[in-house]
C-alpha positions as CSV (number, residue, x, y, z in Angstrom):
1,M,1.1,125.2,-88.9
2,S,2.8,122.6,-86.6
3,I,6.4,121.6,-87.0
4,N,7.2,117.9,-86.4
5,F,10.9,117.4,-85.6
6,S,12.7,114.7,-83.6
7,Y,16.2,114.6,-82.2
8,K,17.8,113.1,-79.1
9,P,21.4,113.7,-78.2
10,E,23.1,110.3,-77.6
11,G,25.6,111.0,-74.9
12,A,26.1,112.9,-71.6
13,V,28.5,115.5,-73.1
14,L,26.2,116.1,-76.1
15,K,23.3,116.7,-73.7
16,Q,25.4,119.0,-71.6
17,F,26.4,121.0,-74.7
18,M,22.8,121.3,-75.8
19,K,21.6,122.4,-72.4
20,S,24.2,125.2,-72.0
21,D,23.3,128.9,-72.5
22,D,26.8,130.1,-72.5
23,F,27.8,132.8,-74.9
24,F,30.4,130.6,-76.5
25,R,30.1,126.8,-76.4
26,G,32.5,124.4,-77.9
27,I,32.3,120.7,-78.2
28,R,35.4,118.5,-79.1
29,G,35.1,114.8,-80.0
30,P,36.0,112.0,-82.3
31,V,34.7,111.6,-85.8
32,G,31.2,110.2,-85.9
33,S,30.5,111.4,-82.3
34,G,27.4,113.5,-83.4
35,K,28.9,116.9,-82.7
36,S,28.2,118.5,-86.1
37,V,24.7,117.3,-86.1
38,A,24.2,118.7,-82.6
39,C,25.3,122.1,-83.9
40,C,22.8,121.9,-86.8
41,I,20.0,121.0,-84.4
42,E,21.1,123.7,-81.9
43,I,20.6,126.4,-84.6
44,F,17.1,125.1,-85.3
45,R,16.3,124.7,-81.6
46,R,17.3,128.3,-80.9
47,A,15.1,129.4,-83.8
48,L,12.1,127.7,-82.1
49,L,12.9,129.3,-78.8
50,Q,13.3,132.8,-80.2
51,K,10.5,135.1,-78.9
52,K,7.9,136.4,-81.4
53,G,8.3,139.8,-82.9
54,K,5.5,142.3,-83.5
55,D,4.4,140.4,-86.6
56,G,4.2,137.1,-84.7
57,K,7.3,135.6,-86.3
58,R,10.3,134.1,-84.5
59,K,13.1,135.6,-86.5
60,S,16.8,134.5,-86.4
61,R,19.8,134.7,-88.7
62,W,22.9,132.5,-88.5
63,A,26.3,132.2,-90.2
64,V,28.1,128.9,-90.5
65,I,31.8,129.1,-90.9
66,R,34.3,126.5,-92.4
67,N,37.9,126.9,-93.4
68,T,37.7,126.2,-97.1
69,N,34.9,126.2,-99.8
70,P,35.4,122.5,-100.7
71,Q,35.1,121.4,-97.1
72,L,32.0,123.7,-96.7
73,K,30.2,122.2,-99.6
74,T,31.1,118.5,-99.2
75,T,30.9,118.2,-95.4
76,T,29.2,121.1,-93.6
77,I,26.4,121.9,-96.0
78,K,25.8,118.1,-96.7
79,T,25.2,117.5,-93.0
80,W,22.8,120.5,-92.8
81,I,20.8,119.3,-95.9
82,D,20.7,115.7,-94.5
83,W,18.7,117.1,-91.6
84,F,16.9,120.0,-93.4
85,P,16.2,118.7,-96.9
86,E,15.0,121.2,-99.5
87,D,11.8,119.2,-100.3
88,K,10.6,119.7,-96.8
89,W,12.2,122.9,-95.6
90,G,12.5,125.1,-98.7
91,D,14.9,125.7,-101.5
92,F,18.6,126.1,-100.8
93,A,20.4,128.9,-102.6
94,W,23.5,127.3,-104.2
95,S,25.0,130.5,-105.4
96,V,27.5,132.4,-103.2
97,P,26.8,133.1,-100.4
98,Y,25.1,129.7,-99.9
99,T,21.9,130.4,-98.0
100,H,19.0,128.4,-96.7
101,R,15.8,130.3,-95.7
102,I,13.4,128.3,-93.7
103,N,9.9,130.0,-93.4
104,Q,7.5,127.6,-91.8
105,G,4.7,128.5,-89.4
106,E,6.1,131.0,-86.9
107,I,9.7,130.3,-87.9
108,E,11.8,132.6,-90.1
109,L,15.3,131.2,-90.0
110,E,18.1,132.4,-92.4
111,V,21.3,130.4,-92.4
112,M,24.3,131.5,-94.5
113,F,27.3,129.3,-95.2
114,L,30.7,131.1,-95.5
115,A,34.2,129.8,-96.4
116,L,37.3,131.6,-95.1
117,D,39.3,130.9,-98.3
118,R,36.9,133.2,-100.1
119,P,37.8,136.8,-99.4
120,E,34.3,138.0,-100.3
121,D,32.9,135.6,-97.7
122,V,35.3,136.9,-95.0
123,K,34.3,140.5,-95.9
124,K,30.6,139.6,-95.7
125,L,31.1,137.9,-92.3
126,L,32.5,141.1,-90.8
127,S,29.5,143.1,-91.9
128,L,26.6,140.7,-91.0
129,E,23.9,141.4,-88.4
130,L,23.5,137.9,-86.8
131,T,21.8,136.0,-84.0
132,G,24.5,133.4,-83.8
133,V,27.5,131.7,-85.5
134,W,28.4,128.1,-85.9
135,V,32.1,127.5,-86.4
136,N,32.5,124.0,-87.9
137,E,35.8,122.3,-87.3
138,A,37.3,125.0,-85.2
139,R,40.8,123.4,-85.2
140,E,41.2,125.0,-88.6
141,I,40.0,128.5,-87.6
142,P,42.2,131.2,-86.0
143,K,41.3,132.9,-82.8
144,S,40.9,136.2,-84.6
145,I,38.0,134.9,-86.6
146,I,36.3,133.7,-83.4
147,D,36.7,137.1,-81.9
148,A,35.2,138.7,-85.1
149,C,32.2,136.3,-84.8
150,T,31.6,137.3,-81.2
151,M,31.2,141.0,-82.4
152,R,28.6,140.1,-85.0
153,V,26.1,138.1,-82.9
154,G,23.2,139.6,-80.9
155,R,22.4,142.1,-83.7
156,Y,19.4,140.3,-85.1
157,P,16.5,140.6,-84.7
158,S,16.9,144.3,-83.8
159,M,15.8,145.6,-80.4
160,R,12.9,147.3,-82.2
161,D,11.7,143.8,-83.0
162,G,12.3,142.5,-79.5
163,G,16.0,141.5,-79.8
164,A,17.5,138.0,-79.7
165,S,16.3,135.7,-76.9
166,W,19.7,134.1,-77.0
167,Y,22.8,134.9,-79.0
168,G,26.3,133.6,-79.2
169,V,28.8,131.3,-80.9
170,I,28.8,127.6,-81.0
171,A,31.7,125.5,-82.3
172,D,32.7,121.9,-82.9
173,T,36.1,120.3,-83.6
174,N,38.2,117.3,-83.7
175,A,41.1,117.4,-81.3
176,P,43.4,120.4,-82.1
177,E,47.1,120.8,-81.7
178,E,48.6,121.4,-78.2
179,D,49.4,125.0,-78.9
180,H,46.0,125.8,-80.5
181,W,43.8,128.5,-78.9
182,W,41.1,125.9,-78.1
183,A,43.5,123.7,-76.2
184,I,44.8,126.6,-74.2
185,M,41.4,128.3,-73.4
186,S,39.8,124.9,-72.5
187,G,42.5,124.4,-69.8
188,D,44.0,121.3,-71.5
189,V,47.4,123.0,-71.7
190,P,48.8,126.0,-69.8
191,V,49.1,129.5,-71.4
192,P,52.6,129.5,-73.0
193,D,55.1,131.6,-71.0
194,H,56.9,132.8,-74.2
195,I,54.0,134.9,-75.5
196,S,53.3,138.5,-74.5
197,R,51.0,139.5,-71.6
198,E,48.5,141.0,-74.1
199,E,48.4,137.7,-76.1
200,A,48.1,135.7,-72.9
201,L,45.1,137.7,-71.7
202,M,43.3,136.9,-75.0
203,L,43.7,133.2,-74.2
204,I,42.1,133.2,-70.8
205,K,38.7,131.7,-70.8
206,P,35.9,134.1,-70.0
207,D,33.2,133.1,-67.5
208,N,30.5,132.8,-70.1
209,W,32.6,130.4,-72.3
210,S,32.4,126.6,-72.0
211,F,34.3,123.8,-73.6
212,H,32.8,120.2,-73.7
213,T,35.0,117.2,-74.4
214,Q,33.5,113.9,-75.5
215,P,35.0,110.5,-74.5
216,P,37.2,108.6,-76.9
217,A,35.5,106.3,-79.3
218,L,38.0,103.5,-78.6
219,L,40.3,102.5,-75.7
220,E,43.9,101.6,-76.1
221,K,45.2,98.2,-75.0
222,K,48.8,98.4,-74.0
223,D,51.6,95.9,-73.1
224,K,53.8,95.9,-70.0
225,D,56.1,98.5,-71.7
226,G,53.3,100.9,-72.4
227,M,53.1,100.2,-76.2
228,T,49.7,100.2,-77.8
229,T,48.8,96.7,-79.1
230,A,45.1,97.0,-80.0
231,Y,41.9,99.0,-79.6
232,D,38.7,98.1,-77.8
233,P,35.2,99.6,-78.0
234,H,34.5,102.3,-75.4
235,D,31.3,101.9,-73.4
236,K,31.0,105.6,-72.8
237,A,31.5,106.6,-76.5
238,E,28.8,108.9,-77.7
239,N,26.4,108.6,-80.7
240,K,26.9,104.8,-80.9
241,K,23.3,104.2,-81.7
242,N,23.7,106.1,-85.0
243,I,26.8,104.3,-86.3
244,T,27.6,100.6,-86.9
245,P,29.7,98.6,-84.5
246,E,32.3,98.1,-87.3
247,Y,32.6,101.9,-88.0
248,Y,35.7,102.7,-85.8
249,P,37.5,99.3,-86.3
250,N,37.2,99.9,-90.0
251,I,38.3,103.5,-90.2
252,I,41.5,103.0,-88.1
253,R,42.8,100.3,-90.6
254,G,45.9,101.6,-92.3
255,K,46.0,104.8,-90.2
256,T,49.0,106.1,-88.3
257,K,49.0,106.3,-84.5
258,G,48.8,110.1,-84.7
259,W,45.7,110.0,-86.9
260,I,44.0,107.6,-84.5
261,D,44.9,109.7,-81.5
262,V,43.3,112.8,-83.0
263,Y,40.3,111.5,-84.8
264,V,39.3,108.5,-82.7
265,L,40.9,108.9,-79.3
266,N,40.2,112.6,-79.1
267,K,43.8,113.4,-78.0
268,L,45.5,116.7,-78.7
269,G,47.8,116.4,-81.7
270,S,48.5,117.2,-85.3
271,I,48.1,115.3,-88.6
272,E,50.4,116.0,-91.4
273,E,50.3,114.7,-95.0
274,G,53.4,112.8,-96.1
275,K,55.7,110.2,-94.7
276,P,57.2,110.8,-91.2
277,V,61.0,111.0,-91.2
278,Y,61.4,108.8,-88.0
279,H,59.5,105.6,-88.1
280,S,61.4,104.4,-85.0
281,F,59.8,107.1,-82.8
282,K,57.0,106.0,-80.5
283,E,55.6,108.7,-78.3
284,E,54.6,106.3,-75.5
285,L,58.1,104.9,-75.5
286,H,60.3,108.0,-76.1
287,V,58.4,110.8,-74.4
288,T,58.5,110.8,-70.6
289,K,55.5,111.4,-68.4
290,N,57.5,113.0,-65.7
291,A,60.1,115.9,-66.0
292,I,63.6,114.8,-66.7
293,S,66.1,115.8,-64.0
294,L,69.5,117.2,-64.9
295,I,72.4,114.9,-64.2
296,P,75.2,116.6,-62.2
297,N,78.7,116.7,-63.8
298,Q,77.4,115.7,-67.2
299,P,77.7,118.3,-70.0
300,I,74.8,120.0,-71.7
301,W,74.8,119.5,-75.5
302,I,73.0,122.1,-77.5
303,G,72.2,121.9,-81.2
304,I,71.2,125.1,-83.1
305,D,69.7,125.9,-86.4
306,F,70.0,129.5,-87.8
307,G,67.8,131.5,-90.1
308,L,64.8,133.7,-89.4
309,T,63.1,130.7,-87.6
310,P,66.1,129.8,-85.3
311,A,65.8,126.9,-82.9
312,A,67.9,125.2,-80.2
313,V,67.6,121.8,-78.6
314,F,69.2,121.0,-75.2
315,G,70.2,117.4,-74.3
316,Q,72.3,115.4,-71.9
317,R,73.9,112.1,-72.3
318,T,74.0,109.7,-69.4
319,T,77.1,107.7,-68.4
320,T,75.4,104.6,-70.0
321,G,74.9,106.3,-73.3
322,K,71.2,107.2,-73.1
323,W,70.1,110.6,-74.3
324,N,67.8,112.9,-72.3
325,I,66.3,115.7,-74.4
326,I,65.5,118.3,-71.8
327,N,63.9,121.3,-73.6
328,E,63.7,123.3,-76.9
329,L,63.9,127.0,-77.8
330,V,61.9,127.8,-80.9
331,C,61.7,131.3,-82.3
332,F,60.0,133.0,-85.3
333,D,61.0,136.0,-87.4
334,M,64.1,136.5,-85.3
335,G,67.7,137.3,-86.3
336,V,70.8,135.6,-84.8
337,M,71.6,138.5,-82.4
338,R,68.3,138.4,-80.6
339,F,68.3,134.6,-80.7
340,S,71.8,134.6,-79.1
341,E,70.5,136.8,-76.3
342,L,67.7,134.4,-75.6
343,L,70.0,131.4,-75.8
344,R,72.5,132.9,-73.4
345,G,69.6,133.8,-71.0
346,E,68.3,130.2,-71.1
347,I,71.7,128.8,-70.4
348,A,72.3,131.2,-67.5
349,K,68.8,130.4,-66.0
350,V,68.7,126.7,-66.4
351,Y,72.2,125.3,-67.0
352,K,74.5,127.5,-64.9
353,G,77.5,125.5,-63.7
354,F,77.3,122.9,-66.4
355,D,79.9,122.4,-69.2
356,I,78.2,123.7,-72.4
357,M,78.8,122.1,-75.8
358,I,77.2,123.9,-78.8
359,Y,77.0,122.7,-82.3
360,G,75.3,124.4,-85.2
361,D,74.4,124.4,-88.8
362,P,77.8,124.4,-90.8
363,A,76.2,126.9,-93.1
364,G,76.4,129.3,-90.2
365,D,80.1,129.7,-90.9
366,F,79.3,131.7,-94.0
367,R,78.7,135.5,-94.0
368,S,75.2,136.8,-94.5
369,Q,74.2,139.4,-97.0
370,T,73.4,141.9,-94.3
371,D,76.3,141.4,-91.9
372,E,80.0,140.9,-92.5
373,R,80.1,138.5,-89.6
374,T,79.0,134.9,-89.7
375,P,76.3,133.6,-87.3
376,F,79.0,131.7,-85.3
377,Q,81.1,134.9,-85.0
378,I,78.0,136.8,-83.8
379,M,77.2,134.2,-81.2
380,R,80.8,134.4,-79.9
381,T,80.2,138.1,-79.1
382,Y,77.5,136.9,-76.7
383,G,79.9,134.4,-75.0
384,L,78.6,131.4,-76.9
385,K,81.3,129.4,-78.6
386,A,79.3,127.4,-81.1
387,I,81.1,124.9,-83.4
388,P,80.0,123.8,-86.9
389,A,78.6,120.3,-86.8
390,P,80.8,117.7,-88.5
391,S,78.5,117.3,-91.6
392,N,75.5,118.8,-93.1
393,D,74.6,115.7,-95.1
394,V,70.8,115.2,-94.4
395,A,71.1,111.4,-94.5
396,L,73.9,111.4,-91.9
397,R,72.1,113.8,-89.7
398,I,68.9,111.7,-89.7
399,E,70.8,108.6,-89.0
400,A,72.5,110.2,-86.0
401,V,69.1,110.7,-84.4
402,D,67.5,107.5,-85.7
403,S,70.3,105.4,-84.2
404,T,69.5,106.8,-80.7
405,L,65.7,106.2,-81.2
406,S,66.3,102.5,-82.0
407,R,68.9,102.0,-79.2
408,L,68.2,100.1,-76.0
409,V,70.2,100.6,-72.9
410,D,69.7,98.1,-70.1
411,G,66.4,97.2,-71.7
412,Q,65.2,100.9,-71.7
413,P,64.9,103.4,-74.6
414,G,68.2,105.1,-75.5
415,F,66.3,108.3,-76.2
416,N,64.0,110.1,-73.7
417,M,62.4,113.5,-74.3
418,N,60.5,115.8,-72.0
419,T,56.8,116.2,-72.9
420,E,57.3,120.0,-72.9
421,C,59.3,119.7,-76.1
422,I,56.1,120.4,-78.1
423,N,57.6,121.2,-81.5
424,L,60.0,118.3,-81.4
425,K,57.1,116.0,-80.4
426,K,54.9,117.3,-83.2
427,G,57.7,116.9,-85.7
428,F,58.3,113.3,-84.6
429,N,54.6,112.5,-84.9
430,G,54.5,113.5,-88.6
431,G,55.0,117.3,-88.7
432,Y,58.6,116.7,-89.8
433,H,58.0,114.6,-93.0
434,Y,58.8,113.8,-96.6
435,R,56.3,115.4,-99.0
436,R,54.3,113.1,-101.2
437,L,55.0,113.6,-104.9
438,Q,52.2,114.3,-107.3
439,T,52.7,111.1,-109.1
440,S,51.1,107.7,-109.2
441,G,52.0,105.4,-106.3
442,D,53.5,106.3,-102.9
443,R,56.5,108.4,-104.0
444,Y,58.1,111.0,-101.7
445,D,60.8,113.7,-101.8
446,E,64.3,112.6,-101.0
447,K,64.7,115.3,-98.3
448,P,62.3,116.3,-95.5
449,L,60.0,119.2,-96.2
450,K,61.1,122.6,-94.9
451,N,58.3,123.8,-92.5
452,R,57.8,125.0,-88.9
453,Y,59.0,121.7,-87.5
454,S,62.1,121.2,-89.7
455,H,64.2,123.8,-88.0
456,V,64.0,122.4,-84.5
457,H,64.6,118.9,-85.9
458,D,67.7,120.2,-87.8
459,A,68.9,121.5,-84.4
460,L,68.4,118.1,-82.8
461,Q,70.4,116.5,-85.6
462,Y,73.3,119.0,-85.2
463,L,73.3,118.2,-81.5
464,M,73.6,114.5,-82.2
465,M,76.2,114.9,-84.9
466,G,78.3,117.2,-82.6
467,A,78.1,114.6,-79.8
468,G,79.5,111.9,-82.1
469,E,76.3,110.0,-82.9
470,G,76.1,108.5,-86.4
471,R,79.9,108.3,-86.6
472,T,79.6,104.7,-87.9
473,M,78.1,106.0,-91.2
474,M,80.7,108.8,-91.5
475,T,83.8,106.6,-90.9
476,G,82.7,103.0,-91.3
477,K,84.1,102.4,-87.8
478,N,82.3,101.7,-84.6
479,P,82.2,104.9,-82.6
480,S,84.4,105.2,-79.6
481,K,83.3,107.0,-76.5
482,P,83.4,110.7,-77.5
483,T,85.9,112.9,-75.8
484,I,84.6,116.0,-74.2
485,A,86.6,119.2,-73.6
486,K,86.0,120.2,-70.0
487,K,85.8,123.9,-70.6
488,Q,85.9,125.3,-74.1
489,W,84.0,128.5,-73.2
490,D,82.6,130.2,-70.2
491,V,79.3,131.6,-71.3
492,F,78.8,133.5,-68.1
493,A,82.2,135.3,-68.2
494,G,82.5,135.5,-71.9
495,Q,86.2,134.6,-71.6
496,S,88.1,132.0,-73.5
497,K,89.7,129.3,-71.4
498,K,91.9,128.2,-74.3
499,P,91.2,124.5,-74.1
500,R,92.0,122.0,-76.8
501,R,89.5,122.5,-79.6
502,V,86.6,120.0,-79.6
503,W,86.8,119.8,-83.4
504,D,90.5,118.6,-83.2
505,L,89.4,116.1,-80.6
506,F,86.6,114.9,-82.8
507,K,89.0,114.4,-85.8
508,K,91.5,112.6,-83.6
509,N,88.9,110.1,-82.3
510,G,87.0,109.8,-85.5
């Protein structure tokens, strides 16, 4: 029995992906770029290339992985069935685990579809004997699952039946976040220096792994200030023959810049549900392409947020009133003592010789349940004299940051941030947001959602409040130039210099 099947990859990167024999192959591209279809075809192609067993059959078994069961059924399986319909290729088993057995001519292909939100599916994955695995939308899948998949392939057919002609893992994805394992292993971003050596070794790309990145579907048009004004078709976009010319112009209507960056321009980034807190933020305007240099004789302002996910933000104000946000320190599952050690080390390493001004969450002036001392008192034992920010009112804090985002100084943005401030940047781009309420219409919570990005943004707000930003809302007066104590604490000697208190100066000038 002959099998008639026709497929041609439309694009150089798609062709490169299909031709590769690497043990792990990943392809990243915009929506509609043909990457999921290519993975479906690759499963079938490898089944055709599998050598015959003793019974004359070309046997192979694959698992297809998706993050959730709804996504698996409505997207992944739908794409598979579009290319391998039941009336031509055999019945699809719609009971869990979803399975399609194709038995035509010499081909015996078994494809199981598993969702990671079903514990029974995860358990089954860890016990399967497979030829290969397809990970659909890998941006949603942790590296530990990828590692588990690599241990299950190459086990079918057995060596008694000739073994697998090729085995491995294929994966497709839209652009992931900047700290995702895909972005690191593909070489798009460096291995983070804050992780352990063991973790870092797990993120180094093996020689038999390859990552393939498709061109963006559209190209940005920018004005003289670097702001995006429109989008044009991209001549090198892939899979154009299989979509209408209006596809991309239509899907970007009503979408945020962050959404378009990830799903159409194929840029690393994150998409969050909800309403971003800062509508004034424009990445191309407020994030610098080159590293920001420290300004001699200007103090370093530090904002800190306490809790088990403490964060610090470091900034410097220029003599003209512009803000340079230099870097961030974000920690997880860490108490104030260990965080104080890290903060003191960062100051000593990067900011030695500068006047240091530290402002923190006013709630840090209250004792914890596990320690008689307050977080501020604990920090002072490490030579860090942090002062409570003038207010903990969320609206005032947000305004203190927003006022700098909308400020122009000599025709230039009044807020500049190093591109290495990854968590701040993700927060600005929607990670720090108001949660949509489960009601009719566009209604949102009054306060930003507490999540992984809220802590570092709280720290930024405390920095700005401490520096005197947003004082107009607090007093109803135009802010005067803030007074800065020359030396309130020497973090390197841990000795008080007995200056006038910054808080008293603040009240006097406020």
